[in-house]
C-alpha positions as CSV (number, residue, x, y, z in Angstrom):
1,X,-204.9,-211.5,-126.9
2,X,-205.6,-207.9,-128.1
3,X,-209.3,-207.3,-129.1
4,X,-210.9,-204.9,-132.0
5,X,-213.4,-202.1,-130.9
6,X,-214.3,-198.9,-132.5
7,X,-213.9,-195.3,-130.7
8,X,-214.8,-192.1,-132.4
9,X,-215.6,-194.1,-135.9
10,X,-212.0,-195.2,-135.6
11,X,-210.5,-198.8,-135.0
12,X,-208.9,-199.5,-131.7
13,X,-207.3,-202.1,-129.8
14,X,-207.9,-203.1,-126.1
15,X,-204.8,-205.1,-124.7
16,X,-205.1,-206.6,-121.1
17,X,-202.2,-207.9,-119.5
18,X,-201.7,-209.8,-116.1
19,X,-198.5,-211.4,-115.5
20,X,-198.8,-214.2,-112.9
21,X,-198.8,-213.0,-109.6
22,X,-198.5,-209.3,-110.5
23,X,-201.2,-206.6,-110.9
24,X,-201.8,-206.3,-114.4
25,X,-203.1,-203.5,-116.8
26,X,-205.4,-202.6,-119.4
27,X,-204.4,-200.5,-122.5
28,X,-206.6,-199.0,-125.2
29,X,-205.1,-197.6,-128.2
30,X,-206.7,-195.8,-131.1
31,X,-205.5,-193.5,-133.9
32,X,-207.5,-190.4,-134.4
33,X,-207.2,-188.8,-137.9
34,X,-208.7,-185.3,-139.0
35,X,-212.0,-186.8,-140.1
36,X,-212.3,-188.9,-136.7
37,X,-211.7,-185.8,-134.8
38,X,-213.9,-183.6,-136.7
39,X,-216.8,-186.2,-136.0
40,X,-216.1,-185.9,-132.2
41,X,-216.2,-182.0,-132.6
42,X,-212.5,-182.0,-131.7
43,X,-211.2,-179.0,-133.4
44,X,-207.7,-179.2,-133.9
45,X,-207.3,-178.1,-137.6
46,X,-206.0,-174.8,-136.9
47,X,-203.1,-176.3,-135.0
48,X,-202.6,-180.2,-135.5
49,X,-203.1,-181.9,-138.6
50,X,-202.8,-185.7,-139.6
51,X,-203.0,-188.7,-137.5
52,X,-202.2,-188.9,-133.9
53,X,-202.1,-192.3,-132.1
54,X,-203.4,-192.1,-128.6
55,X,-203.0,-195.0,-125.9
56,X,-204.4,-194.9,-122.3
57,X,-203.1,-197.2,-119.8
58,X,-204.7,-198.0,-116.4
59,X,-203.4,-200.5,-113.8
60,X,-206.1,-203.2,-112.9
61,X,-207.1,-203.4,-109.5
62,X,-205.6,-200.1,-108.6
63,X,-207.1,-198.2,-105.8
64,X,-206.7,-195.0,-107.8
65,X,-208.6,-193.9,-110.6
66,X,-205.8,-192.4,-112.6
67,X,-204.4,-193.7,-116.1
68,X,-201.7,-192.8,-118.4
69,X,-202.2,-190.9,-121.5
70,X,-199.7,-191.2,-124.4
71,X,-200.0,-189.4,-127.8
72,X,-197.7,-190.2,-130.6
73,X,-197.4,-187.1,-132.8
74,X,-194.6,-188.5,-135.1
75,X,-196.9,-188.6,-138.2
76,X,-198.6,-185.6,-137.1
77,X,-198.0,-181.8,-138.3
78,X,-198.0,-179.4,-135.3
79,X,-198.9,-175.9,-137.2
80,X,-197.5,-172.5,-136.1
81,X,-195.5,-174.0,-133.4
82,X,-193.3,-171.2,-132.8
83,X,-194.3,-167.7,-133.8
């Protein structure tokens, strides 16, 4: 069951999955709009506008500290992508 939390003044969801007899994973999903990015001093206004959904996924019990990061730019606009 997902749980709600707040990251950078934006609602986020944490989801824990652990199938029987398998390694599980933890995922945190948050959507950051321009206001949320500005509050965190993430200056993207010249390049990126609109909401960006970001998902962080890490295997539970893994010996490595790496995680997968996914960014959904489908509702965002990339400014001056090509010269």
